[in-house]
KOLNUDREN-688561 format. One line per 3 residues: number of its first residue (from 1); their letters; for each residue x negated, y negated, z of N, C-alpha, C. Coordinates in steps of 0.2 Angstrom, whole numbers, plus 2048, in hexadecimal, padded with zeros to 3 digits. Atoms other than C-alpha are relative to their C-alpha. Example, Ala and Ser with C-alpha at 12.3 -4.5 7.8 and 13.67 -1.06 7.14 Angstrom:
KOLNUDREN-688561
1	as	7FC,806,800,7C2,816,827,7FC,7FA,800 ~ 804,806,7FF,7BC,805,824,804,7FB,803
***
This chain:
KOLNUDREN-688561
1	mia	7FF,800,807,A7B,5B5,911,806,803,7FE ~ 7FA,7FD,802,A8B,5B8,908,800,802,7F9 ~ 800,7FD,807,A8D,5C3,8F9,807,801,7FD
4	fgs	7FA,800,804,A9B,5C1,8ED,7FF,806,7FB ~ 801,7FB,805,A9C,5D2,8E5,806,801,7FC ~ 7FA,7FF,805,AAA,5DB,8DB,806,7FD,803
7	lrq	7F9,803,7FE,ABA,5D1,8DC,806,803,7FC ~ 7FB,7FE,804,AC3,5DB,8D0,800,808,800 ~ 7FF,7F9,7FF,ACA,5ED,8D0,7FC,804,7FB
10	dqp	803,7FD,806,AC2,5F1,8BF,7F8,801,801 ~ 807,800,7FE,AB1,5F0,8C8,7FF,804,806 ~ 800,7FC,7FA,AB3,5FE,8D5,7F9,802,803
13	nst	807,7FE,7FE,AA0,603,8D5,7FC,7FA,802 ~ 805,805,7FF,A99,5F2,8D8,800,7FF,808 ~ 802,801,7F9,A91,5ED,8E8,7FF,7F9,801
16	pcd	801,807,7FF,A90,5DC,8F1,7F9,7FE,7FD ~ 807,802,803,A7D,5DC,8EB,801,7FE,7F9 ~ 800,802,807,A83,5DB,8D9,802,7F9,7FF
19	glc	7FD,807,801,A8B,5CA,8DC,7FA,7FB,801 ~ 804,806,7FF,A83,5B9,8E0,7FF,7FF,807 ~ 801,801,7F9,A7B,5B8,8F1,7FF,7F8,801
22	ldp	800,808,7FF,A7D,5A6,8F8,7FE,7FF,807 ~ 803,802,7FA,A74,59E,906,805,7FA,803 ~ 7FB,805,7FE,A82,594,910,7FD,7FA,802
25	qtl	803,806,7FD,A76,588,918,7FE,7FC,7FA ~ 802,804,806,A6F,583,907,806,7FD,7FC ~ 7FA,803,804,A80,581,8FF,803,7FB,804
28	lns	7FD,805,7FC,A86,577,90D,7FC,7F9,800 ~ 804,806,800,A77,56B,90D,800,7FD,7F9 ~ 801,803,807,A76,569,8FA,806,800,7FC
31	gwl	7FA,800,805,A86,56E,8F2,7FF,804,7FA ~ 801,7FD,806,A7D,577,8E4,7FA,804,801 ~ 806,7FC,800,A70,584,8E0,7FA,7FD,7FD
34	tpg	806,803,803,A5F,57F,8DD,7FE,803,7FA ~ 801,7FD,807,A58,582,8CB,7FD,807,801 ~ 803,7F9,7FF,A4D,590,8D2,804,805,802
37	rsr	7FB,7FB,7FD,A5B,599,8DB,805,801,7FA ~ 7FC,7FF,805,A66,596,8CC,7FD,805,7FA ~ 804,7FC,805,A59,59E,8C0,800,807,802
40	lct	800,7F9,7FE,A58,5AD,8CB,806,804,7FF ~ 7FA,7FD,801,A6A,5B0,8C9,803,800,7F9 ~ 7FD,800,807,A6B,5AF,8B6,802,806,7FE
43	rhv	7FE,7FA,802,A6C,5C1,8B4,807,802,803 ~ 7F9,7FF,7FE,A7C,5C1,8BE,806,7FC,7FD ~ 7FB,804,802,A85,5B4,8B5,806,803,7FC
46	dal	7FB,7FD,804,A8E,5BF,8A8,804,804,804 ~ 7FC,7FC,7FC,A93,5CB,8B5,805,7FC,805 ~ 7FC,804,7FB,A99,5BD,8C1,806,7FD,7FC
49	qhr	7FA,803,804,AA4,5B5,8B3,806,805,7FF ~ 7FA,7FC,800,AAE,5C5,8B2,803,802,806 ~ 7FE,7FE,7FA,AAF,5C8,8C4,804,7FA,804
52	lvp	7FD,806,7FD,AB3,5B6,8CA,805,7FD,7FC ~ 7FA,803,804,ABE,5B1,8BC,805,805,7FF ~ 7FB,7FB,800,ACE,5BA,8BF,805,800,7FA
55	did	7FA,7FF,805,ADB,5C0,8B3,806,7FE,804 ~ 7FA,803,7FC,AEA,5B6,8B9,805,805,801 ~ 7FB,7FB,7FF,AF6,5C4,8B5,7FF,805,805
58	dvv	802,7FB,7FB,AEC,5D1,8BE,801,7FE,807 ~ 800,802,7F9,AEB,5C6,8CD,807,7FF,803 ~ 7F9,801,7FE,AFD,5C1,8CD,803,806,802
61	sgf	7FD,7FA,7FF,B02,5D3,8CD,7FE,803,807 ~ 802,7FD,7FA,AF8,5D6,8DD,803,7FD,806 ~ 7FC,804,7FB,B03,5CA,8E7,807,803,800
64	thl	7F9,7FE,7FF,B14,5D2,8ED,804,7FB,804 ~ 7FC,804,7FC,B19,5C5,8F9,7FF,7F8,7FE ~ 800,807,803,B15,5B5,8EF,803,7FF,7F9
67	spk	7FD,800,807,B1D,5AE,8E0,7FA,7FF,7FB ~ 805,801,805,B13,5AF,8D0,7FF,7F9,7FE ~ 801,807,802,B16,59D,8CC,7FB,7FC,805
70	mvr	805,803,7FB,B0D,598,8DC,7F9,802,7FF ~ 806,7FD,801,AFF,5A4,8D9,7FC,7FD,7FA ~ 803,803,806,AFC,59D,8C8,7FE,7F9,801
73	gel	802,807,7FF,AFC,58B,8CD,7F9,800,805 ~ 806,800,7FB,AEF,58F,8DB,7F9,802,7FC ~ 806,7FD,804,AE3,599,8CF,7FE,7FC,7FA
76	qgv	802,804,807,AE4,58E,8BF,7FD,7FA,802 ~ 804,806,7FF,ADD,57F,8C8,7F9,801,802 ~ 807,7FF,7FE,ACC,587,8CC,7FD,803,7FA
79	dfr	804,7FE,806,ABF,588,8BE,7FA,804,803 ~ 805,7FC,7FE,AB5,597,8C4,7FA,801,7FB ~ 805,7FF,805,AAC,599,8B4,7FB,7FB,7FF
82	eai	804,805,800,AA5,588,8B4,7FB,800,806 ~ 804,800,7FA,A9F,58A,8C6,7FA,805,7FF ~ 806,7FB,801,A95,59A,8C1,7FB,7FE,7FA
85	rfg	804,802,806,A8F,593,8B0,7FB,7FB,802 ~ 804,805,7FE,A87,584,8B8,7FC,802,807 ~ 803,7FE,7FA,A80,58E,8C7,802,7FD,806
88	vih	7FE,804,7FA,A8B,585,8D3,806,804,803 ~ 7FB,7FD,7FC,A95,58D,8E1,801,7FB,806 ~ 7FE,805,7FB,A9D,57F,8EC,805,803,805
91	lvl	7FB,7FC,7FC,AA5,58C,8F7,7FD,805,804 ~ 803,7FC,7FC,AA0,595,906,805,803,805 ~ 7FB,7FD,7FB,AAB,5A1,910,7FD,804,805
94	pre	803,7FC,7FB,AA7,5AA,920,800,807,7FD ~ 801,7F9,803,AA1,5BC,91D,806,804,803 ~ 7FA,7FC,7FE,AAF,5C3,928,806,7FF,7FB
97	vvm	7FA,801,805,ABC,5BB,91C,7FF,804,7FA ~ 802,7FC,806,AB3,5C3,90D,801,807,801 ~ 7FF,7F9,7FF,AB2,5D4,915,807,802,801
100	qhl	7F9,7FF,7FE,AC4,5D3,91B,804,801,7F9 ~ 7FD,800,806,ACA,5D0,909,7FD,804,7FB ~ 804,7FC,805,ABD,5DB,900,7FE,806,803
103	pta	801,7FA,7FD,ABE,5EC,907,7FB,804,7FB ~ 804,7FB,804,AB3,5FB,901,803,801,7F9 ~ 7FD,7FE,806,AC0,600,8F4,805,7FA,7FF
106	psp	7FB,806,801,AC8,5EF,8EE,806,802,7FD ~ 7F9,7FF,803,ADA,5EF,8EA,802,7F9,7FC ~ 7FE,807,803,AE3,5E2,8DF,802,7FB,805
109	ass	7FE,805,7FB,AEB,5DB,8EE,7FA,7FC,804 ~ 806,803,7FD,ADA,5D8,8F7,7FC,7FC,7FC ~ 803,804,805,AD2,5D1,8E8,804,7FA,7FF
112	agl	7FB,806,802,AE1,5C6,8E4,800,7FB,806 ~ 800,804,7FA,AE1,5C0,8F6,7FA,7FC,801 ~ 806,804,800,ACF,5BB,8F6,7FF,7FB,7FB
115	llm	800,805,805,AD0,5B2,8E6,805,7FA,802 ~ 7FB,806,7FE,ADF,5A8,8ED,7FD,7FC,805 ~ 803,803,7FB,AD5,5A4,8FC,7FB,7FB,7FD
118	lar	805,804,804,AC7,59E,8F1,802,7FA,7FD ~ 7FD,806,804,AD2,593,8E7,802,7FB,805 ~ 7FD,805,7FC,ADA,58B,8F6,7FA,7FC,804
121	cwr	806,803,7FD,AC9,588,8FE,7FD,7FB,7FC ~ 804,804,805,AC2,581,8EE,804,7F9,800 ~ 7FC,807,800,AD0,573,8EE,7FF,7FC,806
124	tlp	801,804,7FA,ACB,56D,8FF,7F9,7FD,800 ~ 807,802,801,AB9,56A,8FA,7FF,7FB,7FB ~ 801,805,806,AB2,55B,8F0,7FD,804,7FA
127	svp	803,7FD,806,AAE,55F,8DE,7F9,800,800 ~ 807,800,800,A9D,564,8DA,7FD,7FC,7FA ~ 803,804,805,A92,558,8D0,7FC,805,7FC
130	vra	804,7FC,804,A8B,561,8C1,7F9,7FC,7FF ~ 807,803,801,A78,55D,8C1,7FE,801,7F9 ~ 802,7FF,807,A77,55C,8AE,7F9,7FD,7FF
133	ail	807,803,801,A68,550,8AE,7FB,804,803 ~ 806,7FC,7FD,A5E,55B,8BA,7FF,806,7FC ~ 801,7FA,804,A62,56B,8B0,7FD,7FE,7FA
136	aal	803,802,806,A5E,562,8A0,7F8,7FE,801 ~ 807,802,7FE,A4D,55B,8A8,7FC,806,801 ~ 804,7FA,7FF,A48,56C,8AE,7FF,804,7FA
139	sar	800,7FC,806,A4C,574,89D,7FB,7FC,7FC ~ 805,804,804,A42,566,894,7F9,801,803 ~ 806,7FF,7FD,A34,569,8A1,7FD,806,7FD
142	naa	802,7FA,802,A33,57B,89C,7FE,800,7F8 ~ 801,801,808,A34,576,889,7F9,7FD,7FF ~ 807,804,800,A25,56A,88C,7FA,805,801
145	idg	805,7FB,7FF,A1B,579,893,7FF,805,7FA ~ 800,7FB,806,A20,584,884,7FF,7FD,7FA ~ 801,803,807,A1D,577,877,806,7FF,7FC
148	dvd	7FA,801,804,A2F,575,872,801,7F8,7FF ~ 7FF,807,800,A2E,563,86C,807,7FE,7FE ~ 7F9,802,802,A40,563,865,804,7FF,806
151	qvd	7FC,801,7FA,A47,566,876,7FE,7FA,804 ~ 803,806,7FC,A3C,559,87E,803,7FA,7FD ~ 7FE,806,803,A41,54C,871,808,7FF,801
154	afa	7F8,800,7FF,A54,551,873,801,7FD,807 ~ 7FF,802,7F9,A52,54E,886,7FE,7F8,801 ~ 802,807,800,A49,53D,883,805,7FC,7FD
157	rtw	7FB,804,804,A56,537,877,807,800,804 ~ 7FA,800,7FD,A65,53D,882,800,7FD,807 ~ 800,802,7F9,A60,539,894,7FB,7FA,801
160	lgl	804,806,7FF,A52,52C,892,801,7FA,7FC ~ 7FE,806,804,A5A,522,885,7FB,7FE,7FB ~ 805,802,805,A4C,522,878,802,801,7F9
163	rnp	7FE,7FF,807,A50,51F,866,7FB,803,7FC ~ 806,7FD,804,A3F,524,860,7FC,805,805 ~ 803,7FC,7FB,A3B,533,86C,7F9,802,7FD
166	eaw	807,7FE,803,A2C,538,860,7FB,7FC,802 ~ 806,805,7FE,A22,529,864,7FF,800,808 ~ 800,800,7F9,A25,52C,877,7FF,807,802
169	rea	800,7F9,7FE,A23,53F,877,7FB,802,805 ~ 805,7FE,7FC,A13,541,87F,801,7FD,807 ~ 7FE,804,7FA,A18,534,88D,805,804,804
172	vem	7FA,7FC,7FD,A28,53E,890,7FE,806,802 ~ 803,7FA,7FE,A1F,54E,891,7FC,800,806 ~ 804,801,7FA,A13,547,89E,805,7FF,806
175	all	7FB,802,7FA,A22,540,8A8,803,806,802 ~ 7FC,7FA,7FF,A2B,551,8A7,7FB,805,804 ~ 805,7FC,7FD,A1B,55A,8AD,7FE,7FD,807
178	gdw	802,803,7FA,A19,54E,8BC,803,803,806 ~ 7FE,7FE,7FA,A1E,54F,8CE,807,7FE,802 ~ 7F9,802,7FF,A30,54A,8CC,804,805,803
181	vev	7FD,7FB,7FD,A35,55B,8D1,801,800,807 ~ 800,800,7F9,A31,558,8E3,806,7FC,803 ~ 7FA,803,7FE,A3F,54C,8E4,806,804,801
184	lrq	7FA,7FC,800,A4B,55A,8E1,800,804,807 ~ 801,7FD,7F9,A45,562,8F2,804,7FC,805 ~ 7FC,804,7FB,A4D,553,8FB,807,800,7FF
187	gaa	7F9,800,801,A5E,556,8F3,803,7FA,7FF ~ 7FD,806,801,A61,544,8EF,7FF,7FD,7F9 ~ 802,803,807,A5C,542,8DD,807,802,7FC
190	sdm	7FA,7FF,805,A6C,53F,8D3,7FE,7FF,7F9 ~ 802,800,807,A6D,53F,8C0,7FD,7F9,7FF ~ 802,806,802,A6B,52C,8C0,7F9,7FE,803
193	vla	807,801,7FD,A5C,52C,8CC,7FB,804,7FD ~ 805,7FC,804,A53,53A,8C3,7FF,7FC,7F9 ~ 802,804,807,A55,530,8B2,7FC,7FA,802
196	qil	804,805,7FF,A4E,521,8BA,7F9,802,802 ~ 807,7FE,7FE,A3F,52A,8C2,7FC,802,7F9 ~ 804,7FE,806,A3B,532,8B1,7FF,7FB,7FB
199	rhq	801,806,805,A3D,522,8A7,7FA,7FC,803 ~ 805,804,7FD,A31,519,8B4,7F9,804,7FE ~ 806,7FD,801,A24,527,8B3,7FE,801,7F8
202	mai	801,800,807,A26,528,8A0,7FD,7F9,7FE ~ 803,807,802,A22,515,89E,7F9,800,803 ~ 807,800,7FE,A12,517,8A9,7FC,805,7FC
205	ehr	804,7FC,804,A0C,526,89F,7FF,7FD,7F9 ~ 800,803,806,A10,51D,88F,7FB,7FA,7FF ~ 805,805,800,A05,50E,894,7F9,803,801
208	hlq	807,7FD,7FF,9F7,519,899,7FE,803,7F9 ~ 801,7FD,806,9F8,521,888,7FE,7FB,7FA ~ 801,805,805,9F7,511,87F,7F9,7FD,7FF
211	plw	806,803,801,9E7,50A,878,800,7F9,803 ~ 800,807,7FC,9E1,4FA,881,802,7FB,7FB ~ 7FF,805,804,9E3,4F0,871,808,800,7FE
214	err	7F8,7FF,802,9F6,4F6,86F,804,7FE,806 ~ 7FC,802,7FA,9FB,4F0,881,801,7F8,7FF ~ 7FE,807,800,A03,4DF,885,7FE,7FD,806
217	vrg	802,804,7FB,9FC,4D2,890,805,7FA,800 ~ 7FB,806,7FF,A0A,4C5,896,804,800,7F9 ~ 7FC,800,806,A14,4CB,887,7FD,800,7FA
220	kri	803,801,806,A07,4C9,87A,7FB,806,7FF ~ 804,7FB,801,9FD,4D7,872,7F8,7FE,7FF ~ 807,802,801,9EA,4D8,872,7FE,803,7F9
223	lll	802,7FE,806,9E3,4D9,861,7F8,801,7FF ~ 807,7FF,801,9D2,4DF,85B,7FD,7FB,7FB ~ 803,805,805,9C6,4D3,852,800,803,7F9
226	sqe	800,7FD,806,9C6,4E0,844,807,801,7FD ~ 7FA,800,803,9D8,4DE,841,801,7FD,7FA ~ 7FF,803,807,9DC,4DB,82F,805,7FB,800
229	vga	7FB,805,801,9E5,4CB,82B,801,7FF,7F8 ~ 7FF,801,807,9E3,4CC,818,7FD,805,7FC ~ 803,7FB,805,9DC,4D5,809,7F9,802,803
232	sls	807,7FF,7FE,9CA,4D3,80F,7FE,7FB,806 ~ 802,805,7FA,9CB,4C8,81F,802,804,806 ~ 7FE,7FE,7FA,9CC,4CD,831,800,7FA,805
235	led	800,805,7FB,9CE,4C3,841,7FA,7FD,801 ~ 806,802,7FF,9BC,4C2,843,7FE,7FB,7FB ~ 802,805,805,9BA,4B9,833,803,7F9,801
238	llv	7FC,806,7FF,9C7,4AC,838,7FD,7FC,806 ~ 802,803,7FA,9BE,4A7,848,7FC,7F9,7FE ~ 804,807,801,9B8,494,848,7FA,800,803
241	drq	806,801,7FC,9AB,495,855,7FE,808,802 ~ 802,7F9,7FF,9A1,4A5,855,7FB,801,806 ~ 805,800,7FA,997,4A1,865,804,804,805
244	tpe	7FD,7FC,7FB,99A,4AE,872,7FE,7FD,807 ~ 802,803,7F9,999,4AA,885,7F9,802,802 ~ 807,7FE,7FE,989,4B4,886,7FB,7FB,7FC
247	tqa	804,804,804,981,4A9,878,7FF,7F9,804 ~ 800,806,7FC,986,499,882,7FC,801,806 ~ 804,7FF,7FA,97F,4A0,892,7F8,800,7FF
250	frt	807,800,801,96E,4A4,88A,7FD,7F9,7FE ~ 803,807,802,96D,492,883,800,7FC,806 ~ 800,804,7FA,971,48A,893,7FB,802,805
253	glg	804,7FD,7FB,966,495,89D,7F9,7FF,7FE ~ 807,801,802,954,48E,89C,7FB,804,804 ~ 805,7FC,7FD,946,499,8A0,7FA,7FD,802
256	dtr	806,804,7FE,938,48C,8A1,802,7FB,805 ~ 7FE,805,7FB,939,482,8B1,7FE,7F9,7FE ~ 803,806,802,92F,474,8A9,805,7FC,7FC
259	iaa	7FB,803,804,93D,471,89C,806,7FD,805 ~ 7FB,802,7FB,94A,471,8AA,7FE,7F9,804 ~ 802,806,7FC,940,464,8B4,800,7FA,7FC
262	vlh	800,806,804,93E,458,8A5,807,7FE,7FE ~ 7F9,801,802,951,45A,8A0,803,7FD,806 ~ 7FD,803,7FA,955,455,8B2,800,7F9,800
265	glh	801,807,800,94F,444,8AE,804,7FC,7FB ~ 7FB,803,805,95C,441,8A0,807,7FF,803 ~ 7F9,801,7FE,96D,43A,8A2,805,803,7FC
268	gde	7FB,7FC,803,97E,43F,89B,7FF,800,7F8 ~ 800,800,808,97D,439,888,7F9,803,7FE ~ 807,7FD,802,96A,43D,888,7FF,807,800
271	tvv	801,7F8,7FF,96C,44F,88E,804,803,7FA ~ 7FD,7FE,806,979,451,880,7FC,800,7FA ~ 804,800,806,96E,44B,873,7FA,805,800
274	arq	806,7FC,800,95F,455,879,802,808,7FF ~ 7FD,7FA,801,96A,465,879,802,801,7F9 ~ 7FE,7FF,807,971,462,868,7F9,800,7FB
277	waq	806,800,804,95F,45F,861,7FD,807,801 ~ 803,7F9,7FF,959,470,869,804,805,7FC ~ 7FC,7FB,804,968,479,861,800,800,7F9
280	srd	7FF,801,807,968,472,850,7F9,800,7FD ~ 807,801,803,955,470,84D,800,7FB,7FB ~ 800,806,805,959,460,844,7FC,7FA,802
283	twa	804,806,7FE,952,44F,845,804,7FD,806 ~ 7FC,803,7FA,956,444,855,805,7FC,7FE ~ 7FB,804,802,960,438,84B,806,804,7FE
286	aaa	7FA,7FC,802,96B,446,844,803,803,807 ~ 7FD,7FE,7FA,96D,44D,856,804,7FB,803 ~ 7FC,806,7FD,973,43C,85C,806,7FF,7FD
289	saa	7FA,801,804,97F,43B,84E,805,805,801 ~ 7FB,7FB,7FF,986,44C,851,803,800,807 ~ 7FE,801,7FA,988,447,863,805,7FA,801
292	glp	7FC,806,800,992,438,85E,7FD,7FA,802 ~ 804,806,7FE,984,42B,862,7FD,7FD,7FA ~ 804,803,805,97A,41F,858,7FA,804,7FF
295	aah	806,7FD,801,96B,426,84F,7FA,7FE,804 ~ 805,802,7FC,960,41B,858,7FF,803,807 ~ 800,7FD,7FA,965,423,868,7FC,806,801
298	ger	804,7FA,800,95D,433,863,7F9,7FF,801 ~ 807,801,800,94C,42B,861,7FE,7FE,807 ~ 801,802,7F9,94E,423,873,7FF,806,804
301	vrr	800,7FA,7FC,951,434,87A,7FA,804,7FF ~ 806,7FC,801,942,43C,871,7FA,7FC,804 ~ 806,804,7FD,936,42E,878,801,801,808
304	klk	7FF,7FF,7F8,93E,430,88A,7FE,807,802 ~ 802,7F9,7FF,93B,443,889,7F9,801,800 ~ 807,800,800,929,440,884,7FD,7FD,806
307	rlg	803,803,7FA,926,435,893,801,804,806 ~ 7FF,7FB,7FA,92F,441,89F,7FB,806,800 ~ 805,7FA,801,924,44F,898,7F9,7FE,802
310	drh	807,802,7FE,914,446,89A,800,7FF,808 ~ 800,801,7F9,919,440,8AC,800,807,804 ~ 800,7FA,7FC,91D,452,8B1,7FA,804,7FF
313	tar	806,7FC,800,90D,459,8AA,7FB,7FD,804 ~ 805,803,7FC,903,44C,8B3,801,802,807 ~ 7FE,7FF,7FA,90C,44F,8C3,7FE,808,802
316	rsa	801,7F9,7FF,90A,462,8C1,7F8,801,801 ~ 807,800,800,8F7,460,8BE,7FD,7FE,807 ~ 802,803,7FA,8F5,455,8CD,802,805,806
319	aae	7FF,7FB,7FB,8FE,462,8D8,7FC,806,800 ~ 805,7FA,800,8F3,470,8D2,7F9,7FE,803 ~ 807,802,7FD,8E3,466,8D6,800,7FF,807
322	taa	800,801,7F9,8E9,462,8E7,801,807,804 ~ 7FF,7F9,7FD,8EE,474,8EB,7F9,804,800 ~ 807,7FC,800,8DC,47A,8E5,7FB,7FD,805
325	ars	805,803,7FB,8D3,46D,8F0,802,802,807 ~ 7FE,7FD,7F9,8DD,473,8FF,7FD,807,801 ~ 802,7F9,7FF,8D8,485,8FC,7F9,800,800
***
C-alpha cells in the first residue's frame, strides 16, 4: 500500500495515514477507484485538495537548481484537483521513491521534488476516463432506495434519454435496483455499455408493469371489450356475431349417440338444413331458405330424417332382442 500524506510544509504534523491509501494492483488493473473505495475516502477529499493541489509560487521557491519557468510549465499541466474530486488517482509511484522525497520533516525542496515527479509521471500515463455515468447511476440507485424521485427522474432524463421520466419512474427504479452492479466487478462497463444495460433492463421492467390490455402484439394494442367507443357504446356492443367458440362447441357436440347415428345418414346440403332447423327452431321450409336452398328441400330432409330415425330404432330393438336371447 502507498500512502500519500502531507505534501506541503504547512502540514508538519500530518502522517501518511492521513492521506489516501491506494492499492497499486487495483489501480493498475482498473485505472480508477471503485465506488465503494471512493466513498470510504470521502472524508479525506477536502484535506487532499489542500495537500495535493500545490501553490505554484511555494513550489517554485523550493527549487534552487531549476528555472521557475520550467517548473511552472510542468505543474500547470496537471489537474490534481479533478483527480481527487472524482476519486481518480491514475498514478502509482514506488514506495521507496515516495519515502525518499517525503522525509519525516518535509521541506519545501522535498515536497516540490515529489510534486514535480508526480507531474512528469502523470504526463506519461494515458488520461483517466471519468466514469460519469457509473457515478450518476450509483447516486440514482441510492436515491431510489431513499425515495428521492427527483434525482431518479433526472438520471432517467439525462442518461437514459427519457422525455417523460415520470411515466417510466417505477421501471427505472427497478432497473437501478437490479444486478447491473455486478458488471462493475469485471471492470469492463463503460458509460455507453452501462447505459445500454440499464435501458434494456428498464424496457423489460416496463413491460412487466404494463397491464395485458396495454401491451402490443405485432405492433397492435389489445383492447378490452368494455372499451368505450362512444357516449353509450362499447366494443362489445359493436360485435356482429355474439357467438363464442364455447357456444359453437356445445352446439356441434351431440351428447345423444342416436342423433349422431341418424345424422350420419345425411349428405352435405341435408346436414346443413338439419342443423339450421335445430338452431332456429323454425319450419323446415324456413331452414332450407336460410341455408340458400329451395323450401321444398327442407321437407325432403324432414322425411328422410324420419325414415332414418325409424330404421335406427328398429335396428336397435332387434339388436337388443338378439342380445337378450343369447344371454
